[in-house]
N, C-alpha and C positions, 0 to 999 in steps of 0.2 A: 503494500499500500504506500502510496506517496506520502511525503512529509504533509501532515494535516495543517501545518502553519502557511503552507503554499497554495492551499485549496481556496477557491472562490466560495462565496456563500452559497451559490447555487450548487457547487460540487460538494461541499459538506452535506446540503440538504439531500442531495442524490445518495450519498454514503449512507446517511442515516436511515433513508427509505429502504435501501437494500440491506441494511444491518451490516455493512462493512466497516462501520466506524460508529461511534457513539458520541454524543454531546459532551460527556464527561472526558472522553479520550481527547477530544479537540480542545476543550477548555484547559486540561492539564498541559497539552502541548504548547499551547499560547502562553500560558502563564510562565512555563519553564523557558520558552524562548524570550519571554520579556524580562525575566529576571537576569539574562545574560546580555541581551542586546541594548535594553534601555539604558544601562550603564554608559554605553557608547553614544547613543543618539539623543537620549534626554527627550523622548517624546511624550512620556506620561509624567503627570505630577502626582496622580492618585492611582492605586491598583487595589482594587476590592477583592482580593483573591477568594476569601472564604464565602462570601456571598455569591461569588460567581460559581463556585463549585456547587454550592447548594442549588442554585439555579439550574446548573447542567445536569444534576441528578434529577430534578423534577422534569426537566425537558426529555431526559432519556426515558423516564417511565411513560411519558406521553407517545413517544415514537414506539416504544415497544408495544404499546396498546393499539398502535395505528391512529392515534388521534392527536398529531401536532396541531398546533395552533395556527401555523402558516408554514410556508417554505422558510421562514427565517428562524423557526424554532430551534433553539440550541445553537444558534450562531453567535459568536463574540462579536460585540460592537463597542467601539470607544466613543467617548463625548467630549467635544471641545469644551475647555473650562469657562467659557462664555456662556455655556448653556446649562441651566439648573437641571441638577440631579438630586433627588430627594436624599437627605443625609450626607451629602458631600459638601464641602465648602465651596460657596459662590465667590471665588476668588478674583475673578476678572484678571488674572495674571497681575495683581497690583498687591503691593506691601500695605496700602492703605486701606483695604477692605477688612472688615472685621472678622472674615473667614467663619461666620455662623453657618452651620449646615443648613442647606436648603429644606424648606418643609414642603416642596412639592415638585414634581417631575415637570420640566418643559413639555409642551404638547409632543414635540417629535420623540422624546425619551419615553413618555407615557405610551404613545402609540406602538413604539418597538417593543417595551416589555408586553404589551397585550399581544403582540404577535409572536411572543415567545423568545425573543432575541435576548442574549445575556449581556447586560450593560455592565462591563468589567472595570474600565479604566476611564480617566479623566486625561485628556490630551492637552499639551501646552499651547499658548498662544502669546503673540505680543499683549502688552498691558492695553486692556480695553480693545484689543483688536485694531490698533491705531495705525500699523504699518504693515507692509508686505514681506516681512521677514519675521522669524520667530525667535525672539530672546526677550528677557524681561528681568527687571531687578529682583523679582520673586524667585524665578526659576532658573535663570541663566539661559544658556544657548542651546538651542535645538539644532541637530545635525541632519544632513541629507544621507540616507544610507546608501545611495548610488556612490557618493564621495563624502566622506565625513568631514572634509574641508569646505564643503559647500553649503549654502543655506538650503533648507527645504522650502523657502519661501514662507508666506504667511497671509493672514495671520493665523490660519488654520494649519501651520506648519507640523505641530505635533500630531495631528490627524493624518496628514500626507505622509509623513516619515513613517508612522507606525504602520499603515496599511502596506506601504512599500517594503517594509521590513518584515512582513509577515507576523505582525503584532496584532492579529485579528483582521478579517476580510473586509470589515465595514467600519465607517466612522461618520460621524455627524460632524459637520463645519458650519461656519457661519461666513456670509459673504455680503459685505458693505460697499465693496469697490473692487473686488475680485479674490476675496480671501478663501473661497473654495477653489476656484479655478487656478490662480497662480500656484498653491502648493500642489494641486492635482498636476498641473503641467510640469513642475519642477520635480516631481516624484514618479512620473509615468502612470498616473491614474486617470480614471475617468471621474470627473466631478461636475455635478450640475448646479447652476443657479436657475431654479425653476420661475415660471411666471410669478411676479410678486403677489403674495397672498395665497399662493397654491399650498405652501407649507407653512401652517400656523407658527407663530413664535410668541413666547412670553417668558419672562417679563419683557416689555419693549425695549429695543436696543437703544443705546445712547444716541445712535446714528439715524434712529426713526426709520422712515420708509425707504432708506436705501439698503436696509439690512435684510437678509434673506438666510434661512437655516436650509442646509442642503446635504445631500449625500456625496460620500466620497469612497470609491472602491476601485478593485483592479479591472472591472469589466462593466458594461453598459447594462448587462442583465442584472447584475448584483445592485446597480443604482436603481434600476427599474424596481426590483422587488422591495427595496427600501422605500421608494415613492409609494407603492401599494399600501405600505403601512403608515407612512408619515403625513401623506397627502390628504388629510381629512379635517374639516372644520373644527376649529375650537373657540368657544365664546370668549376666552380670554385675549384673542387676537383681534383688535379693532378692525384689522384690514383683510381678515380671512376670506378667502373666496367660498361661494357656496360648494356644497358637495356635488361631486359628479361620479360618474360610474366608470371611469377610466381604469382599465387594467393596463399598467404600464408594460408589464411583461408580455402581455400580448400585443402590444403596441409595437414591440421589436419586430414583429412578424413582418414579411412582405420586403420587397426590393425597393429601390429607389429610382426605378426607371421613369423617364420623362419629367423628373424634377428639374425646375430651373434654379439654378445656384449661382449667386453673385460671390465673386472672390475678390478680397480687398486685402492687398498686400500691407499698405500703409494706411494708418488712420490720420496722419498728418506729417508735418515736417519734425521727424524723431530719429534718433539712430536706430538701426535695425541689424542685429547680428547677422552676418553673411550666411551662417550655416543655419539658423532660424529661418531665414528668406528661402534658401534652397529647399529644406525639407518640407516646409509649408506649401511652397509653390508645386513641389512634386505631389504631395499629397492632395492638392486641389485638383491637379490633372488626373490623379487616380480616381477621383469621383465619376470622370467621364468613363471608365471602364465599369463602374457600377450602375451606368445607364442614366447619368445625369447629364444635362447640358451646362456647362460651366462657362461663365463669362467674367473677364477681369473687368471690375468697375470702380468707380471712386466711392468712397464713403459719402452718404447723402447729407452729412452735417460737418461743419467745422469743428475739428478736433480741439483747436484753440479755444473756441466758445464753450465747447462741452466740457473740457478740462477746467476753465475757470468756474464755470457754474458747479462743477463737481467739488473742487477746492473750497468753495464759499459754503456749500451745504456741509461738508465734512468737518471743516475748522470751526464753524459757528456751532456745530453740534458739540465739539470736543471742548469748546469754552466752558461749557457748563460744569465741567469737573472742577474748574476752579472756585466754583461756588458751593459744589457739594462737599468739598474738604477744607479744613482751615489752611489759611495761607502758610502758617507755620509749618505745615506738613508738606507742602508743594514740592520740597527738595527730595521727597522720597519717590516722585514719579520718574519714570524712564524720562531722560532729558528731551528726547524726540517728541514725547507726548506733551511735555510741559511746554516746549516751544510752539507745538502746533496749537494747543489750547490758547496759549497767550496771543498768537497770530489770529485767532479767531475773534478776538476781542476787536481788531482793528477794523472789521467789516461793519458798515452801516446798515440799518434797516432797509434803505434803498438798494443796497448791494444784494441783499438776500431776496428782495422782490424781484429784481431783475434776473438773478439766478433762477427763481421759480419759473418765470417767463420763458427763459432760454431752455429750461428742462422740459416745459410742454412742448416748445417748438421741436426740439430734438425728438421727442417721442413721437411725434406726428410725422417728422422726417422718416423715421424708421417705419412707422405703420405703412406709409406710401411705398417705402422701399420693399416691405414684406407683401404688398399687393402685386408686385411685379415678380418677385423672386421668393422660391419656397424656402430656400436657405441661404445663409451668409456663411461664407468660410473666411477665415483670417487666422494670423498667429494668435496664440493665447498671450504670450509674453514676448517683448522685443529682444530679450537676451537670454542666455543660457544661465543655469544656476550659478550664482557668484559667491564669493568668499564669505564664509561665516563672520559674524561680527560687525559686519557692515550693514548700514540702512540702505545704501545705494551702491550699484555697480559703478565702475570706472566709465566713463564715456570716452569718446574718440579723442578728446582733448586732455585725457588723464583725470580730469575733475569728476565729482560725483554726478551722475547723470539721473537727473529727476524724471526723465520720460521714459523709464524703462518698462512701464507697464500702461500703455495707452489704450489697450484694446478691451480691458474688461468693464472699466467703471461706465462707459456710455451706456450699457444695458442695466446697471443698477438704476441710473438716472431714468431710463425709457421703460424699465420694468418688464423687458422682453426676456424669455428664457434662453440660455446660453449655457453650453457645456464645452468641457475640453476633453479631447482624446489624444493619447500618445501617437506621434506620426513619424517617431524614429529617434535615434540618438546621435549625437555629435561625435566628432573624432575623438573627444575626451570621454565618450561613453556616458554622457549626460542627456537625459530625456528631453524630447522637445515636444511641445503640445499644439495641437490645432484646436482652434475655437469654432464651434458650430453654434449658430443662433438662428431663431426663426420667430414668426409672429406670435403674438400673445395667445397663450393657451395651447401652442403646439410643442409642449414638453416632450409629449411621446414621440413626435416626429424627429425632434433632436436626438433623443436617444436611440431611435431607429438608425439614423445616419451614423452615429457614432459606432453603434454595433456593428453595422454593415462593413464599415471602414476598418474597425479592429479586427473583425473576422478575417479579412483579406491581408491584413498587415499587424500581425500579432507582435507585442513586445515581450521578451524575455527578461525577466526580474533577475538581478545579480544576487548571489549569496556571497558576500564579502568574506574573506578569511576571518576577520575579527568578529563576525556575527554568527559563526557556525557553532 
């Protein structure tokens, strides 16, 4: 039998059904690997082994009786530390929170438990998820298992590193500007930011209606199985969409023939790594072999305008932290978080109103784009995973490059679904991601496109010597 830590959620479910493995065996294998590997990559800040083993035994009994709660019954899943888990500290990656154990599960966590998934670990984040890499004054640096000298991205970097390293096949992340898709790209995963409101969230994020909760896994099928569990309304979310009957796993069925696909290589005047450009362009052309008509096009909206609108939304949200905590404690924030929060104070009410107008115009522009095209393809991130300990990669001029992730945040503003799927590795053996976006509510189509592409171009995950 193959190493259970390298199985997908669907693969584990199949083994459980056939009696070739049990949830207890899988959970023990994941915990054993976690005990060894997490010392190197620092993906988890909490591991609840005793509760996980108890849940695994209960799941095993259900499978033995032929009455699993869902295909996810007995599958290990980790939860980003920005997402509430009952009994675990709601730390937000910050030294300033009081670490009081949460008294209730967030909606996604509750739905996964109802499906029988085993919530066993809390994954690391940047403080309040404020940046696209994963380190914090509370937990230190999280590392990329493909190359431990590189960042796993962020802010859901612990989630991405864990799944890539075999520390459970499923993870829940959050995405306010790309924080599911960036680490999924940097770790060779499939990650989905669904249509806003499709996956309920509670408590409300500091960044409001930019934020999304989403699945991260090695396969589109695993993401689809997670969506079947977590994409259900919850009254605690003011923006939750009404229930629908979508079976996301079934939505993966079918080919992509006759779909019209727009391919955008650049969203504006920003640096683009040459290997990222080459691999993503090749991937876009491979969609033609899948039956699509691919056309290279321009983005329908100025990225400079979209980028300014996003920054204003983001930083004016962060400035609330300065009011939530006494000024005498502000030196305990991550310096980049404190700088961003202070920058948010400089924007006027008029700046925020204009940013909201820009946001509406951008959403309409993408709506019109998706009336013409079924899918959009683009890079997920403009650079390869860069050195740990840095907030920014070096640009062509040797200075920090603030434009390294221009592709993800526009869809947080517009609320359209967007996923990333691995499209190859660079010469340094680092994964590169292809972003796939579509019209509102076409989450199933996005996952089907990711599935069809990944089936034709699978990615082999490394097992590094220090992780064996």
